C-alpha positions as CSV (number, residue, x, y, z in Angstrom):
1,X,-24.2,9.4,2.6
2,X,-25.8,6.0,3.0
3,X,-25.1,3.4,5.6
4,X,-22.4,1.8,3.4
5,X,-20.5,5.1,2.8
6,X,-17.5,5.6,5.0
7,X,-15.4,8.5,6.1
8,X,-11.8,7.4,5.4
9,X,-8.5,9.1,6.3
10,X,-5.7,8.5,3.7
11,X,-2.3,9.8,4.5
12,X,0.2,10.4,1.7
13,X,-2.5,10.4,-0.9
14,X,-1.0,12.7,-3.5
15,X,0.7,10.0,-5.6
16,X,1.6,6.4,-6.0
17,X,-0.1,3.9,-3.7
18,X,-2.1,6.5,-1.8
19,X,-3.5,8.1,-4.9
20,X,-4.6,4.8,-6.3
21,X,-6.2,3.7,-3.0
22,X,-8.1,7.0,-2.9
23,X,-9.3,6.5,-6.5
24,X,-10.6,3.0,-5.7
25,X,-12.4,4.2,-2.5
26,X,-14.1,7.1,-4.3
27,X,-15.9,4.6,-6.6
28,X,-18.2,3.8,-3.6
29,X,-18.7,7.5,-3.0
30,X,-16.9,7.4,0.4
31,X,-15.8,10.7,1.9
32,X,-12.0,10.8,1.7
33,X,-10.0,12.9,4.1
34,X,-7.0,13.2,1.8
35,X,-3.7,14.1,3.3
36,X,-0.7,15.3,1.3
37,X,2.5,17.3,1.7
38,X,2.8,18.9,-1.7
39,X,0.1,19.9,-4.1
40,X,0.7,19.0,-7.7
41,X,-1.3,20.1,-10.8
42,X,-2.5,16.5,-11.1
43,X,-3.6,16.4,-7.5
44,X,-5.4,19.8,-7.8
45,X,-7.4,18.6,-10.8
46,X,-8.2,15.3,-9.1
47,X,-9.5,17.0,-5.9
48,X,-11.5,19.5,-8.0
49,X,-13.0,16.7,-10.1
50,X,-14.1,14.6,-7.0
51,X,-15.6,17.3,-4.9
52,X,-17.5,17.0,-2.5
53,X,-16.2,13.5,-1.8
54,X,-12.7,14.7,-1.0
55,X,-11.6,16.9,1.9
56,X,-8.0,17.9,1.2
57,X,-5.7,18.2,4.3
58,X,-2.2,19.6,3.4
59,X,0.1,18.7,6.3
60,X,3.7,17.6,6.7
61,X,3.6,14.5,8.9
62,X,7.3,14.7,9.7
63,X,6.5,17.7,11.9
64,X,4.5,17.7,15.1
65,X,2.4,20.7,13.9
66,X,1.6,18.8,10.7
67,X,0.3,15.8,12.7
68,X,-1.7,18.2,14.9
69,X,-3.2,19.9,11.9
70,X,-4.2,16.6,10.3
71,X,-5.9,15.4,13.5
72,X,-7.7,18.7,14.1
73,X,-9.1,18.8,10.5
74,X,-10.0,15.1,10.6
75,X,-11.9,15.3,13.9
76,X,-13.6,18.5,12.6
77,X,-15.1,16.5,9.8
78,X,-16.2,13.4,11.8
79,X,-16.4,12.3,15.4
80,X,-14.3,9.2,14.5
81,X,-13.4,8.2,11.0
82,X,-14.5,4.7,9.9
83,X,-11.1,3.9,8.4
84,X,-7.5,5.2,8.8
85,X,-5.1,4.3,6.0
86,X,-1.5,5.1,7.1
87,X,0.2,5.2,3.8
88,X,2.5,8.2,3.9
89,X,6.1,7.1,3.9
90,X,9.6,7.7,2.6
91,X,12.6,5.5,1.6
92,X,15.7,7.5,1.8
93,X,19.0,6.1,0.8
94,X,21.6,6.4,3.6
95,X,24.8,4.5,3.0
96,X,27.2,3.9,5.9
97,X,29.6,6.2,4.2
98,X,27.4,9.1,5.2
99,X,28.7,11.2,8.1
100,X,27.2,10.3,11.5
101,X,25.1,13.4,11.6
102,X,23.7,13.0,8.1
103,X,23.0,9.3,8.7
104,X,21.2,10.0,11.9
105,X,19.2,12.9,10.2
106,X,18.0,10.4,7.6
107,X,17.1,7.9,10.3
108,X,15.1,10.4,12.3
109,X,13.2,11.7,9.3
110,X,12.3,8.1,8.1
111,X,11.2,7.0,11.5
112,X,9.2,10.2,12.1
113,X,7.1,9.7,9.0
114,X,6.9,5.9,8.6
115,X,6.4,5.0,12.2
116,X,6.0,7.9,14.7
117,X,3.3,9.7,12.7
118,X,1.0,6.6,12.3
119,X,1.5,5.8,16.0
120,X,0.4,9.3,17.1
121,X,-2.6,9.4,14.7
122,X,-3.8,6.0,15.9
123,X,-3.3,6.9,19.6
124,X,-5.2,10.2,19.4
125,X,-8.2,8.8,17.4
126,X,-8.4,5.6,19.5
127,X,-8.2,7.6,22.7
128,X,-11.0,9.8,21.5
129,X,-13.1,6.8,20.6
130,X,-12.7,5.3,24.0
131,X,-13.3,8.6,25.9
132,X,-16.5,9.4,23.9
133,X,-17.7,5.7,24.2
134,X,-18.0,5.5,20.4
135,X,-18.9,1.9,19.6
136,X,-18.7,1.9,15.8
137,X,-15.9,-0.1,14.2
138,X,-12.6,1.7,13.4
139,X,-10.5,-0.1,10.8
140,X,-6.8,0.8,10.6
141,X,-4.8,-0.2,7.5
142,X,-1.0,0.3,7.7
143,X,1.0,0.2,4.5
144,X,4.2,-1.6,5.5
145,X,6.7,-3.5,3.3
146,X,8.3,-6.9,2.8
147,X,11.4,-5.2,4.2
148,X,9.8,-5.6,7.6
149,X,10.4,-9.4,7.3
150,X,13.3,-10.0,5.0
151,X,15.3,-6.8,5.7
152,X,16.6,-4.5,3.0
153,X,19.9,-3.4,1.5
154,X,22.4,-1.5,3.7
155,X,21.4,1.9,2.4
156,X,17.8,1.4,3.6
157,X,18.3,0.2,7.2
158,X,16.0,3.0,8.6
159,X,13.3,2.1,6.1
160,X,13.3,-1.6,7.0
161,X,13.3,-0.8,10.7
162,X,10.4,1.6,10.4
163,X,8.3,-0.9,8.5
164,X,9.1,-3.6,11.0
165,X,7.9,-1.2,13.7
166,X,4.7,-0.6,11.8
167,X,4.0,-4.3,11.6
168,X,4.4,-4.5,15.4
169,X,2.2,-1.4,15.8
170,X,-0.6,-3.1,13.8
171,X,-0.4,-6.3,15.9
172,X,-0.4,-4.4,19.2
173,X,-3.4,-2.3,18.2
174,X,-5.3,-5.4,17.2
175,X,-4.6,-7.2,20.4
176,X,-5.0,-4.2,22.7
177,X,-8.2,-2.5,21.4
178,X,-10.2,-5.2,19.7
179,X,-12.6,-5.0,22.6
180,X,-13.2,-1.4,21.7
181,X,-14.1,-2.3,18.1
182,X,-10.7,-1.3,16.7
183,X,-9.4,-3.6,14.0
184,X,-5.9,-3.3,12.5
185,X,-4.3,-4.7,9.4
186,X,-1.0,-4.4,7.6
187,X,-0.3,-4.6,3.8
188,X,3.3,-5.5,3.0
189,X,4.1,-4.7,-0.6
190,X,7.3,-5.7,-2.3
191,X,9.0,-3.3,-4.7
192,X,6.3,-1.1,-6.2
193,X,6.6,1.0,-9.3
194,X,6.1,4.5,-7.9
195,X,8.0,7.8,-8.0
196,X,9.3,7.0,-4.5
197,X,11.1,3.9,-5.9
198,X,13.0,6.0,-8.4
199,X,16.0,6.6,-6.0
200,X,16.5,2.8,-5.7
201,X,16.1,2.1,-9.4
202,X,18.6,4.9,-10.3
203,X,21.1,3.4,-7.9
204,X,20.6,-0.3,-8.4
205,X,18.8,-0.6,-11.8
206,X,15.4,-2.0,-12.7
207,X,16.8,-5.5,-13.1
208,X,17.8,-5.5,-9.4
209,X,14.3,-4.2,-8.4
210,X,12.8,-7.1,-10.3
211,X,15.0,-9.7,-8.5
212,X,13.0,-12.5,-7.0
213,X,9.7,-11.4,-8.6
214,X,8.2,-14.4,-10.3
215,X,5.7,-12.5,-12.4
216,X,6.5,-10.5,-15.5
217,X,6.4,-7.0,-14.2
218,X,6.9,-4.9,-11.0
219,X,4.0,-4.6,-8.6
220,X,2.0,-1.4,-9.3
221,X,-0.3,0.7,-7.0
222,X,-3.3,-0.8,-8.9
223,X,-2.3,-4.2,-7.5
224,X,-2.6,-3.0,-3.9
225,X,-5.6,-0.7,-3.9
226,X,-8.3,-3.4,-4.3
227,X,-7.1,-5.3,-1.2
228,X,-7.1,-2.1,0.9
229,X,-10.7,-1.4,-0.4
230,X,-11.7,-5.0,0.5
231,X,-10.5,-4.5,4.1
232,X,-12.0,-1.0,4.4
233,X,-15.4,-2.5,3.4
234,X,-15.3,-4.8,6.4
235,X,-14.7,-8.0,4.6
236,X,-11.8,-9.2,6.7
237,X,-12.6,-8.2,10.3
238,X,-11.7,-11.6,11.7
239,X,-8.2,-11.3,10.2
240,X,-7.5,-8.4,12.5
241,X,-3.8,-8.1,13.3
242,X,-2.7,-9.9,10.2
243,X,-0.4,-8.9,7.3
244,X,-1.2,-9.4,3.7
245,X,1.8,-9.8,1.3
246,X,1.6,-8.3,-2.1
247,X,5.1,-8.7,-3.6
248,X,4.8,-10.7,-6.9
249,X,6.1,-13.8,-5.2
250,X,9.4,-12.2,-4.3
251,X,9.2,-13.0,-0.6
252,X,7.1,-15.9,0.7
253,X,6.7,-16.6,4.4
C-alpha cells in the first residue's frame, strides 16, 4: 500500500451508512477493517469481491467480549489504525408505557452500543498510541445525529442521549489528545433512509420522517459517505472537534 493508502476501522459496516462509507473508502484501495454483527449474503459477496482490501471482524459491540475481539483483531492488523469510524448504532423505540425493566434494558443496550463501545475503542487505541510513542495522525470520526442537539421523540430518549454523549466524546478527545496527533470529528445526520429507520417509519409514517426537510427526499447513506471520506483523507484536520450537519436542512444551528 502506498503512502496515501490508509488502514481504516469501520464499525457497523454491514449495511446502511457504514456499508456506503466502506464502499467509498475502498475506491482509494484503503485497507478496511470491517466490523459487523450479522453476516448477510450481500455482505458476504461484498467482502469476497473486495479481498484483500477488507479484513472482516464479526463482533457484537454491545458485549465486552465483542469489543475485546474487535480491538484484538484490529491491533493484530496494524500497530495503530489511521482512521477509526464509529458508526455502529441502534435506535430502539422505548415508550414510557414500557415496564421499568424493559425501558431500562432498552436504555442500557442503546448506551452500550452507541456510546460505551466507541468510548472504549477510542480509549484503548489512544492509550496504545501514547504508550508506544506512535506519532502518526489518528483520525476519529463519530457518526452522531441531529438528535444530539434538538432532542428526539419520547420513544427515543436513550438514542438522543447516547448521541449527545458521542458529541461530547468527540470534543473531549479533540481537546485532550490533539498534542498526541489525535483528531476527532462528528457527523450529525438527520433522518437517513436506512433499514434501521424502518421502526420509526412504521410507527410515525414517512411523512413524519420528512418533516422539516427542505429538500425533495430523505437523506441517504450516499449523502454522508463523501464527507466521511474527505475527513479520513486529512482534508479537515484543523476542524478537529467540530460537528458537520447533514440533515437536508431539517435542523440548522
